[in-house]
C-alpha positions in Angstrom: 11.7 28.0 22.0 15.3 27.0 21.4 17.9 25.0 23.2 21.6 25.6 23.7 23.4 24.5 20.6 26.7 24.0 22.3 25.4 21.1 24.5 23.8 18.1 22.9 20.2 17.7 23.9 20.6 14.1 24.9 23.2 15.0 27.5 21.1 17.8 28.9 18.0 15.5 29.1 20.1 12.7 30.7 21.5 15.1 33.3 18.2 16.5 34.3 16.6 13.1 34.4 19.3 11.8 36.6 19.0 14.8 39.0 15.2 14.4 39.2 15.6 10.7 39.8 18.1 11.0 42.6 16.2 13.8 44.4 12.7 12.4 44.1 11.6 15.6 42.4 8.6 15.6 40.0 9.0 17.0 36.5 6.4 19.4 35.3 4.1 18.0 32.6 1.7 20.9 32.0 3.8 22.9 29.6 2.5 23.7 26.1 3.1 21.2 23.4 6.3 23.0 22.2 7.6 24.0 25.7 11.2 22.8 26.0 13.0 22.5 29.3 16.6 23.3 28.4 19.0 22.3 31.2 21.6 25.1 30.8 25.0 24.4 32.4 27.3 27.2 33.5 30.3 28.1 31.3 32.2 28.7 34.5 31.7 27.3 38.0 34.3 28.4 40.7 34.5 29.0 44.4 36.5 31.4 46.6 38.4 30.9 49.9 39.0 33.7 52.5 42.1 31.8 53.6 43.5 32.1 50.1 41.9 35.5 49.1 43.7 35.9 45.7 42.9 32.5 44.2 39.9 31.1 42.3 39.1 27.4 42.5 37.2 25.3 39.9 34.4 22.8 41.0 35.8 19.4 41.9 33.7 16.4 40.8 30.8 18.8 40.2 30.7 20.1 43.8 31.7 23.3 45.6 32.1 24.3 49.2 29.8 27.1 50.6 30.2 28.6 54.1 32.8 27.7 56.7 34.7 24.4 56.7 37.9 22.9 58.1 40.7 21.3 56.2 42.7 18.2 57.2 45.0 20.3 59.4 42.1 21.9 61.3 42.4 25.3 59.6 39.1 27.2 59.0 38.0 28.4 55.5 35.0 30.4 54.4 33.8 29.9 50.8 31.3 31.2 48.3 30.4 29.6 44.9 30.0 31.5 41.6 28.3 30.3 38.4 28.5 32.2 35.1 26.0 31.4 32.3 26.2 32.4 28.6 23.0 34.2 27.5 23.9 35.0 23.9 21.9 32.1 22.4 18.7 33.6 24.0 18.9 37.2 22.9 15.7 38.3 21.3 13.7 35.5 22.8 10.8 35.4 25.3 11.8 33.8 28.6 8.8 31.8 29.8 10.4 30.4 33.0 13.8 30.0 34.6 14.7 27.9 37.6 18.0 27.6 39.4 18.7 24.0 40.5 21.3 22.6 42.8 21.6 20.1 45.6 23.4 19.5 48.8 26.2 16.9 48.7 27.3 17.1 52.3 26.0 19.1 55.3 28.1 19.9 58.5 25.1 19.8 60.9 21.6 18.8 59.8 20.1 20.2 63.0 21.1 23.8 62.0 18.6 25.7 59.8 19.6 26.1 56.2 20.8 29.6 55.3 21.8 29.0 51.6 21.2 32.2 49.6 21.2 32.8 45.9 22.5 36.2 44.6 22.9 37.9 41.3 26.3 39.6 41.0 28.1 41.8 38.5 29.9 40.0 35.7 33.6 40.0 36.4 36.3 40.2 33.7 38.2 37.4 35.4 37.3 34.5 37.6 36.2 35.8 41.1 38.5 35.6 44.1 37.7 36.4 47.8 39.6 39.6 47.5 38.4 40.5 44.0 34.8 39.3 44.3 32.1 40.7 41.9 29.7 43.1 43.5 26.4 41.7 44.6 23.5 43.1 42.7 20.4 41.5 44.3 19.5 38.6 46.5 17.3 36.3 44.3 16.1 33.6 46.8 16.7 31.6 49.9 17.1 28.0 48.7 14.8 25.9 50.8 13.3 22.4 50.6 10.3 20.9 52.2 10.7 17.7 54.1 13.4 16.3 56.5 15.9 15.2 53.8 19.4 16.0 54.7 21.5 16.5 52.7 18.7 17.8 50.4 19.6 16.6 46.9 17.2 19.0 45.1 17.1 22.7 45.8 15.4 25.1 43.4 14.5 28.8 43.1 12.6 30.7 40.4 14.8 33.3 38.7 12.6 34.1 35.7 12.7 37.9 36.3 16.5 38.0 36.7 17.1 36.0 33.5 14.5 38.0 31.5 16.0 41.3 32.6 19.5 40.3 31.7 18.4 39.1 28.2 16.3 42.2 27.7 19.4 44.3 28.5 21.3 42.2 25.9 23.8 41.0 28.6 26.0 38.3 27.2 26.5 36.7 30.7 24.7 36.2 34.0 26.6 35.4 37.2 24.9 33.9 40.2 26.4 33.3 43.7 25.6 30.8 46.4 26.6 31.8 50.0 25.6 31.1 53.6 23.6 33.9 55.2 23.9 35.3 58.8 26.1 32.4 60.0 28.5 32.3 57.1 31.5 32.0 59.5 29.9 29.2 61.6 31.3 25.7 61.0 27.9 24.2 61.8 26.3 25.9 58.8 28.8 24.9 56.1 28.0 22.5 53.4 29.1 21.3 49.9 26.7 21.8 47.0 26.3 20.5 43.4 27.1 22.7 40.5 24.2 25.1 39.9 22.3 24.7 36.6 19.3 26.6 35.2 16.2 25.0 33.8 15.2 27.4 31.1 11.9 27.6 29.2 12.1 30.1 26.3 10.5 31.0 23.0 11.7 32.3 19.7 9.6 34.2 17.3 8.2 32.3 14.3 10.2 32.2 11.0 9.2 34.5 8.2 6.5 32.8 6.2 7.7 31.1 2.9 6.2 29.4 -0.2 4.0 32.4 -0.9 1.6 31.8 -3.8 -1.4 33.4 -5.5 -4.2 31.3 -7.2 -2.1 28.2 -6.6 0.9 29.7 -8.5 4.2 30.2 -6.8 5.1 33.9 -6.5 7.6 35.1 -9.2 8.4 38.1 -11.2 5.7 39.2 -13.8 3.0 37.1 -12.2 -0.4 37.3 -13.8 -3.6 35.7 -12.4 -6.9 35.2 -14.1 -9.3 36.0 -11.2 -10.4 38.9 -9.1 -10.8 36.5 -6.1 -7.4 34.9 -5.9 -6.5 32.5 -3.2 -3.5 33.7 -1.2 -1.2 31.0 0.3 1.8 30.9 2.7 3.6 28.3 4.7 4.3 29.1 8.4 7.1 27.5 10.4 8.7 28.0 13.8 12.2 27.3 15.0 11.0 25.8 18.3 10.4 22.1 18.3 10.0 19.6 21.1 11.4 16.1 21.5 8.5 14.6 19.5 9.0 16.8 16.5 6.1 19.0 17.3 6.2 22.8 17.8 4.3 25.9 18.6 0.8 26.4 17.3 0.9 29.2 14.7 -1.6 31.6 13.0 -0.9 33.7 9.9 -1.8 37.2 9.1 -2.1 38.2 5.4 -1.9 41.7 4.1 -2.6 42.9 0.5 -2.8 46.3 -1.2 -2.7 48.0 -4.6 0.9 48.7 -5.4 0.0 52.3 -6.5 -2.1 52.8 -3.4 -0.3 51.3 -0.4 -2.5 53.2 2.0 -5.4 50.9 1.1 -3.6 48.0 2.8 -5.9 45.3 4.2 -4.9 42.8 6.8 -6.6 39.5 7.8 -5.5 37.4 10.8 -6.7 33.8 10.8 -8.9 33.1 13.8 -7.4 29.6 14.3 -4.0 28.1 14.7 -2.3 25.3 12.9 0.7 23.2 13.5 4.3 24.0 12.5 4.8 23.7 8.7 1.1 24.2 7.8 -0.1 26.1 4.8 -2.6 28.9 5.3 -5.0 29.7 2.4 -7.3 32.7 2.1 -9.6 33.7 -0.7 -9.8 37.5 -1.4 -13.5 38.6 -1.2 -15.5 40.0 -4.1 -15.1 43.7 -5.0 -11.6 44.1 -3.6 -9.5 43.5 -6.7 -10.2 44.5 -10.3 -9.0 43.5 -13.8 -5.8 45.2 -14.8 -4.8 46.1 -11.2 -1.4 45.2 -9.8 -1.3 44.2 -6.1 1.2 43.1 -3.5 0.7 40.4 -0.8 2.7 39.7 2.3 2.4 37.4 5.3 3.7 37.0 8.9 3.3 34.4 11.6 2.3 34.6 15.3 2.9 31.8 17.8 0.9 30.7 20.8 2.8 33.1 23.0 2.1 36.1 20.9 5.6 36.4 19.4 5.4 37.5 15.8 7.7 37.1 12.8 8.8 39.8 10.4 6.6 40.4 7.3 7.6 38.2 4.4 9.0 39.8 1.2 6.1 41.0 -0.8 4.6 39.0 -3.7 3.4 41.2 -6.6 0.8 40.1 -9.2 -1.4 41.6 -11.8 -5.1 40.6 -12.3 -5.9 39.8 -15.9 -9.3 38.3 -16.5 -9.5 39.0 -20.2 -9.9 35.9 -22.3 -7.9 36.0 -25.5 -9.5 35.8 -28.9 -9.9 32.5 -30.7 -6.7 31.8 -32.6 -6.4 31.8 -36.4 -5.2 28.6 -38.0 -3.7 28.2 -41.5 -1.8 25.6 -43.5 -0.6 25.6 -47.1 0.3 21.8 -46.8 -3.2 20.9 -45.6 -5.5 23.8 -46.6 -8.8 24.2 -44.8 -11.8 22.2 -46.0 -13.6 22.0 -48.4 -10.5 22.5 -50.5 -9.0 19.1 -51.5 -5.3 18.6 -51.1 -3.0 17.9 -54.0 -0.1 16.8 -51.9 0.6 15.3 -48.5 -1.0 12.2 -47.1 -0.8 9.8 -44.2 2.7 9.8 -42.8 3.7 13.1 -44.5 4.1 16.0 -42.1 2.6 19.4 -42.7 3.0 22.8 -41.1 0.2 24.6 -39.4 0.5 28.2 -38.2 -1.4 29.6 -35.2 -1.8 33.3 -34.8 -3.3 35.4 -31.9 -6.1 37.0 -34.0 -5.7 40.4 -32.3 -4.8 39.4 -28.8 -1.5 40.9 -27.5 -0.5 38.6 -24.7 -0.8 35.1 -26.1 2.2 33.0 -25.0 1.2 29.5 -26.2 -1.4 27.4 -27.9 -3.0 24.1 -26.9 -4.2 21.7 -29.6 -6.0 18.3 -30.0 -6.1 16.3 -33.2 -8.8 14.1 -34.7 -6.6 11.0 -34.1 -6.0 11.8 -30.5 -2.7 13.6 -30.6 -2.5 16.6 -28.3 0.1 19.1 -27.0 1.2 22.7 -26.5 3.4 24.9 -28.5 5.0 28.2 -27.4 4.3 31.4 -29.2 7.1 33.4 -30.7 7.4 37.1 -31.6 4.0 38.5 -32.5 2.3 35.7 -30.7 2.5 33.2 -33.6 3.5 29.6 -33.4 4.1 26.8 -35.8 3.1 23.2 -35.4 4.4 20.3 -37.5 1.7 17.6 -37.6 1.8 14.3 -39.3 -1.6 12.8 -40.2 -2.0 9.1 -39.6 -4.8 8.3 -42.0 -6.5 9.6 -45.1 -9.8 11.5 -45.3 -11.5 14.1 -43.1 -9.5 15.4 -40.1 -9.6 18.3 -37.7 -7.4 20.3 -35.3 -8.9 22.0 -32.3 -6.8 24.9 -31.1 -7.0 27.3 -28.1 -4.9 30.4 -27.3 -3.4 30.7 -23.8 -2.3 34.1 -22.5 0.4 35.0 -20.0 -2.2 34.6 -17.2 -3.1 31.1 -18.3 -6.5 32.1 -19.6 -7.8 29.9 -22.4 -9.6 31.2 -25.5 -12.6 29.6 -27.1 -11.7 26.7 -29.4 -11.0 27.1 -33.1 -11.8 24.0 -35.1 -9.7 23.7 -38.2 -11.1 21.1 -40.7 -9.1 19.7 -43.5 -8.7 16.7 -45.8 -5.8 14.3 -46.1 -5.1 12.9 -49.5 -5.6 9.1 -49.9 -2.1 7.8 -51.1 -2.6 4.1 -50.4 -1.7 1.7 -53.2 -4.4 -0.1 -55.1 -4.4 -4.0 -54.9 -5.7 -6.2 -57.7 -6.1 -10.0 -57.2 -5.7 -12.2 -60.3 -7.2 -15.2 -58.5 -10.0 -13.9 -56.2 -11.7 -17.3 -55.9 -8.6 -19.3 -55.1 -8.7 -21.8 -52.3 -6.4 -22.2 -49.3 -2.9 -23.3 -50.5 -3.4 -22.0 -54.0 -1.2 -19.2 -55.3 -2.6 -15.7 -55.9 -0.9 -13.0 -58.1 -1.4 -9.5 -56.6 -0.7 -6.3 -58.5 0.1 -3.1 -56.6 -0.7 0.2 -58.3 0.5 3.6 -57.0 -1.8 6.0 -55.2 0.7 8.9 -55.5 3.4 10.1 -58.0 7.0 8.8 -58.2 6.4 5.5 -56.3 9.7 3.7 -56.2 8.9 0.6 -54.1 6.2 -1.3 -52.2 6.4 -3.0 -48.7 3.8 -5.7 -48.0 3.0 -8.6 -45.7 0.4 -11.3 -45.5 -1.5 -11.4 -42.2 1.1 -11.3 -39.4 4.0 -12.5 -41.5 7.3 -10.7 -42.1 7.2 -7.7 -44.4 8.8 -7.8 -47.8 9.8 -5.0 -50.2 9.5 -5.1 -54.0 10.6 -2.3 -56.4 8.1 -0.6 -58.6 8.3 -0.9 -62.4 8.6 1.9 -64.8 4.8 2.3 -64.8 4.8 2.5 -61.0 3.3 -1.0 -60.5 4.6 -4.2 -58.9 3.4 -7.8 -58.9 3.9 -10.4 -56.1 2.7 -14.0 -55.6 1.2 -15.1 -52.3 0.1 -18.6 -51.2 -2.3 -18.3 -48.3 -2.2 -21.2 -45.9 -4.6 -20.1 -43.3 -8.4 -20.6 -43.5 -10.8 -17.8 -42.7 -10.1 -14.1 -42.9 -6.8 -13.1 -44.5 -5.3 -9.6 -45.0 -2.6 -8.2 -47.2 -1.1 -4.9 -45.9 0.7 -2.7 -48.5 2.4 0.7 -48.3 4.5 2.5 -50.9 7.4 5.0 -50.8 8.4 7.6 -53.4 11.8 8.3 -54.9 11.7 11.3 -52.5 11.3 9.0 -49.6 7.7 10.0 -48.9 5.5 7.3 -47.4 2.0 6.4 -48.5 -1.0 5.4 -46.5 -1.7 1.7 -45.9 -3.9 -0.4 -48.2 -5.5 -3.5 -46.7 -6.8 -6.2 -49.1 -9.1 -8.6 -47.4 -10.2 -12.1 -48.6 -11.8 -15.0 -47.0 -10.9 -18.7 -47.5 -13.6 -21.2 -46.6 -11.9 -24.0 -44.8 -13.9 -25.0 -41.8 -14.6 -28.8 -41.5 -18.1 -30.1 -40.8 -19.0 -32.4 -37.8 -21.7 -35.1 -37.8 -22.7 -37.8 -35.4 -25.6 -40.3 -35.5 -25.1 -41.0 -31.8 -24.6 -37.6 -30.2 -25.8 -35.0 -32.7 -29.3 -36.3 -33.4 -31.9 -34.3 -35.4 -34.5 -34.6 -32.6 -32.0 -33.2 -30.1 -32.0 -36.3 -27.8 -28.8 -37.3 -26.3 -27.2 -40.7 -25.8 -26.7 -42.1 -22.3 -23.5 -41.3 -20.5 -21.1 -44.1 -21.0 -22.3 -44.8 -24.5 -19.6 -45.1 -27.1 -20.5 -43.2 -30.3 -18.8 -41.8 -33.3 -18.1 -38.4 -34.8 -17.4 -37.9 -38.6 -15.3 -35.0 -39.8 -15.6 -33.8 -43.4 -13.2 -31.4 -45.1 -13.9 -27.7 -45.8 -10.8 -27.3 -48.0 -8.8 -29.5 -50.4 -5.9 -31.7 -49.6 -6.8 -32.5 -46.0 -4.7 -35.3 -44.6 -5.5 -35.2 -40.9 -7.8 -33.7 -38.2 -7.0 -32.4 -34.7 -9.9 -32.6 -32.3 -10.7 -32.4 -28.6 -13.8 -32.9 -26.4 -14.9 -30.4 -23.7 -11.6 -28.5 -23.9 -9.5 -31.6 -23.1 -6.3 -32.9 -24.6 -6.1 -32.6 -28.4 -5.9 -35.8 -30.5 -5.0 -36.3 -34.1 -6.7 -38.7 -36.6 -5.6 -39.3 -40.2 -8.1 -38.5 -43.0 -9.3 -41.2 -45.4 -8.8 -40.8 -49.2 -12.0 -38.9 -49.5 -10.7 -36.4 -46.9 -13.1 -37.6 -44.1 -12.3 -39.2 -40.7 -14.3 -40.9 -38.0 -13.4 -41.0 -34.2 -15.1 -42.7 -31.3 -15.9 -41.0 -28.0 -17.3 -42.3 -24.7 -18.6 -39.5 -22.4 -18.4 -40.4 -18.7 -20.5 -37.5 -17.5 -23.9 -36.3 -18.4 -25.0 -32.8 -19.6 -24.0 -30.2 -22.2 -20.8 -31.0 -24.0 -18.9 -29.9 -27.1 -16.3 -31.1 -29.6 -13.8 -28.9 -31.6 -11.8 -29.9 -34.7 -9.6 -28.3 -37.4 -8.1 -29.9 -40.4 -4.5 -29.8 -41.8 -2.9 -30.5 -45.2 0.3 -32.3 -45.9 1.9 -28.8 -46.5 0.9 -27.7 -43.0 -2.0 -25.5 -44.0 -4.6 -25.3 -41.2 -8.3 -24.6 -41.4 -10.5 -22.7 -39.1 -11.8 -24.5 -36.1 -15.3 -26.0 -36.2 -17.3 -26.6 -33.0 -20.2 -29.0 -32.4 -22.5 -29.1 -29.4 -24.5 -32.0 -27.9 -26.2 -33.2 -24.8 -25.4 -36.5 -22.9 -28.4 -38.0 -21.0 -27.9 -39.0 -17.4 -28.8 -42.4 -16.0 -27.0 -42.1 -12.7 -28.5 -44.4 -10.0 -30.3 -43.4 -6.8 -28.5 -44.2 -3.5 -30.1 -44.5 0.0 -29.2 -45.8 3.4 -31.2 -45.8 6.7 -28.0 -46.6 8.6 -25.9 -43.9 7.2 -28.3 -41.1 6.0 -26.8 -38.6 3.5 -25.1 -35.6 5.0 -25.7 -36.8 8.5 -23.4 -38.2 11.2 -24.3 -41.8 12.0 -22.7 -45.2 12.8 -19.0 -45.4 13.3 -16.0 -47.7 13.1 -17.2 -51.3 13.2 -20.9 -50.3 12.7 -22.2 -52.0 9.6 -24.6 -50.1 7.3 -26.7 -51.1 4.4 -26.9 -49.1 1.1 -29.5 -49.6 -1.6 -28.9 -48.7 -5.3 -31.9 -48.1 -7.5 -31.7 -47.8 -11.3 -32.5 -44.6 -13.3 -34.0 -46.7 -16.1 -34.6 -50.2 -17.4 -32.0 -52.8 -18.4 -29.6 -52.3 -15.5 -27.5 -55.4 -14.9 -25.2 -54.2 -12.0 -23.5 -51.4 -10.2 -19.9 -50.2 -9.7 -19.4 -48.5 -6.3 -16.5 -47.1 -4.3 -16.3 -46.1 -0.7 -12.9 -44.6 -1.2 -11.0 -47.9 -0.9 -11.3 -49.1 -4.5 -14.1 -49.9 -6.9 -16.3 -53.0 -6.4 -19.2 -54.4 -8.4 -22.6 -55.9 -7.4 -25.2 -57.5 -9.6 -28.6 -56.1 -9.9 -31.7 -57.9 -8.8 -34.7 -58.6 -11.1 -36.1 -55.1 -10.4 -32.7 -53.5 -11.2 -31.8 -52.6 -7.6 -29.0 -53.9 -5.4 -28.1 -53.7 -1.7 -24.6 -53.8 -0.3 -23.3 -53.8 3.3 -20.3 -51.7 4.4 -18.4 -51.6 7.7 -16.0 -48.7 8.2 -12.8 -49.9 9.9 -11.6 -46.6 11.2 -12.6 -43.0 11.6 -11.3 -40.9 8.7 -9.7 -38.1 10.7 -8.2 -36.4 7.7 -11.7 -35.6 6.3 -13.3 -35.1 9.8 -15.5 -38.2 9.3 -16.7 -37.5 5.8 -16.9 -40.4 3.3 -18.0 -39.9 -0.4 -19.6 -43.1 -1.9 -19.5 -43.0 -5.7 -21.9 -45.3 -7.6 -22.4 -45.9 -11.4 -24.9 -48.3 -12.9 -24.2 -50.8 -15.7 -26.4 -51.6 -18.7 -24.7 -54.3 -20.7 -21.2 -52.8 -21.5 -22.4 -49.2 -20.7 -21.3 -47.6 -17.4 -23.4 -44.6 -16.4 -22.4 -41.3 -15.0 -21.7 -41.0 -11.3 -23.9 -40.5 -8.3 -22.0 -39.2 -5.2 -23.5 -40.0 -1.8 -21.8 -38.1 1.1 -22.1 -39.4 4.6 -20.4 -38.7 8.0 -19.1 -41.5 10.2 -19.5 -41.1 13.9 -16.2 -41.0 15.9 -17.2 -43.5 18.7 -14.2 -42.4 20.7 -14.1 -43.8 24.3 -15.5 -41.7 27.1 -13.8 -40.9 30.4 -15.0 -40.4 34.0 -13.0 -39.5 37.0 -14.0 -38.7 40.6 -10.5 -37.5 41.3 -10.2 -35.2 38.4 -13.7 -34.3 37.0 -14.1 -31.9 34.2 -16.5 -29.8 36.2 -13.9 -28.1 38.5 -10.3 -27.9 39.7 -9.2 -30.9 41.9 -6.1 -32.6 43.0 -2.8 -31.0 42.2 0.6 -31.5 40.6 2.1 -34.8 41.8 -1.3 -36.1 43.0 -2.4 -39.3 41.3 -6.0 -39.9 40.2 -8.1 -42.7 38.7 -9.7 -42.4 35.3 -12.3 -44.9 34.0 -12.4 -45.5 30.2 -15.5 -46.8 28.4 -15.3 -48.2 24.8 -18.1 -47.6 22.3 -16.8 -49.5 19.3 -18.3 -53.1 19.4 -15.6 -55.7 20.2 -13.0 -53.2 21.4 -10.1 -55.1 23.1 -7.5 -52.3 23.7 -7.5 -48.7 24.8 -4.8 -46.5 23.3 -4.1 -43.3 25.4 -1.7 -40.5 25.6 -1.1 -38.2 28.6 1.9 -36.1 27.7 4.1 -37.4 24.9 4.2 -41.2 25.6 1.5 -43.4 24.0 0.3 -46.3 26.2 -2.2 -49.1 26.0 -4.5 -50.9 28.4 -6.8 -53.9 27.8 -10.6 -53.4 27.6 -12.3 -55.3 30.4 -15.3 -57.7 29.9 -17.7 -54.8 30.7 -16.1 -52.6 28.0 -14.2 -50.4 30.5 -10.7 -50.1 32.0 -9.3 -47.9 34.8 -6.0 -46.2 34.6 -4.0 -44.0 37.1 -2.5 -40.7 35.9 -0.4 -38.2 37.9 -0.5 -34.6 36.6 2.8 -32.7 36.7 1.4 -29.2 36.3 -1.6 -27.1 37.4 -4.2 -25.7 35.1 -5.5 -27.4 31.9 -4.6 -31.0 31.3 -5.6 -33.3 28.4 -6.0 -37.1 28.0 -6.2 -38.3 24.4 -7.6 -41.8 23.8 -9.1 -44.2 21.3 -9.9 -48.0 21.1 -9.3 -50.8 18.7 -10.5 -54.4 18.1 -8.4 -57.5 17.5 -9.5 -57.3 13.8 -7.9 -53.8 13.5 -11.1 -51.7 13.7 -10.1 -48.3 15.4 -12.3 -45.6 16.8 -11.7 -42.0 16.4 -9.5 -40.2 18.9 -11.3 -38.4 21.8 -10.0 -36.0 24.4 -10.8 -35.6 28.0 -10.0 -32.2 29.6 -9.7 -31.7 33.3 -8.4 -28.8 35.4 -5.7 -29.4 38.0 -5.7 -27.2 41.1 -2.8 -24.9 41.8 -1.1 -25.7 45.1 -1.3 -22.9 47.7 
């Protein structure tokens, strides 16, 4: 369905919505998803007057007189109203429903029965007058309304047949008249009405399907497909949309036939519908199409009302299921194996020719190389194609090639095997046993004719170029300054600017230092105690070492100078037990660095045992001001004392004869930031050795004051806003002298009585949930955790 283009939809919708709102009418909601209620306004709205029979009058403020009325001077007038609608936008469309809508603005006498009639008239060439009125064709309806409303702001009549007939007759205009019936000349029956409009529900046929395709290929000239069961595709659309962007539900019909036998046309209509803009796909069944046949395909769309589009332009295609022959591959630059090449090489391009090997419809070739290159080349006249391919390395290689015909059918694969000449230079080392930092003289000899220069680099260094001598060789001197594996990369280039392959000369320089320790790296595998200070000795793995760079367990690197004999000794004190490692590399005065050596060792634990009956591990106990005793027991013999920390700084305690110790601890406040958790850390001492750490986690009880109130209990609503209530506070921290409480934003205090309680008076200001926050403290500064007392306040009735 469509809407009038000349009137913006938002104005039509707004006008109809306003009319329905003011009249109390109910809008229909049962239309199909795409049904669109267009509110069509007349292109001409006039009224006539028997007292001025030759004149035509336009609507004033959207209203017109109908029947007999008196002017200010008492003269009588009889009027009829005419409304002309433009139908040209709706030609060729299905009219689903049409309703004429108006309303009464004023009524002469509400006690008189309504005689308002709707007529269809001839279409006049000019605006109607009383004297030159268009002839009445048919009475369409008596406009009535149920209910006592007067004036009746909503009057409607179904005029579907009249509108449909006019559109079917291709009339450009439709003229409707409102008049009073039998008592047209009676003053008591006169009234003034709103401009008549038409609510029009209409439907346009679907659009011609688009985006036709066969076997997932868009239709085009000279289309070939490689299957006798192709999938036909088309997209269906409809010009009718609703306000939400939806539209009619559509189904497609596909038709296909051999182009030389159109009488064998086959049609298939889909049994289901899809939404606007959907793609329909249908696979032609077996036995319908044959290789070599040319066929045509077309589609049309049908909407939910049965309106059908025209057939789409036909899409022609030819079925070609023949697979082309394997291609022939040839190259004079890189002849087929086992023939050995006398030219070419890595980096030197060669030409390969692909030919169709008897197939007459090859349009391209697809290839893959041994080194991962791949691509497609188009065939020229005769179906041949030429590929320029540059090998990346020497030795055996292969190209895999397939022919592709006009349909897209692929042939079997031809494997073309060939050899690539090794053109890399030869490298000779005059000092193969040289150490790190010692010069080496390298000689480069050509691997191909007419070499003019060599380009080389050591490891990841910058490349350098050296010219070749008259015999084609060149000599360079390198001084390796990195221990371990080293590589010299060399390429050559001829006087004709042809590149060679790459030669890689590898040599290894022993440079790794050794690590030893009488304290941590013992032959029996035992480990020193955590906290024990021991030594590591580094010995050089290359000459000229002046310093060592070392780190333990991946920590910060430290540098130590080497002695005259190239060794160095460092001290290390592990603070934790368990598996550990040390890493070190050496460095010469010239900045030459060795490889990194790693050493692994185990540090033995002698962390103490911690226990407490007052504050058990991982359990909530005690609280601020509640003293607890903690016992430390040694992990071995010789313990002289302990270092412990409750989070407020380390302290020490001497060990008893049996190596144990007991300390007392009184928390002074509840640690709210850790929700009561305290982590006690303890290390034992053996002479000057401090052990690894034992962590003992405990939870301090909050010991917040509790609250009771008969006026505002927590069990149910009581009191009300502005009603004071008494609250009794009870302290639980021994020696508490002050309660600190907050009800609202202001913090207040009240002394703790001899019995550990205090009573305060609070006046809630609001109903519902209320909260009292409170804690206690002693004169010595011990504070409890903060508690909260919730109580509901009744809502006043």
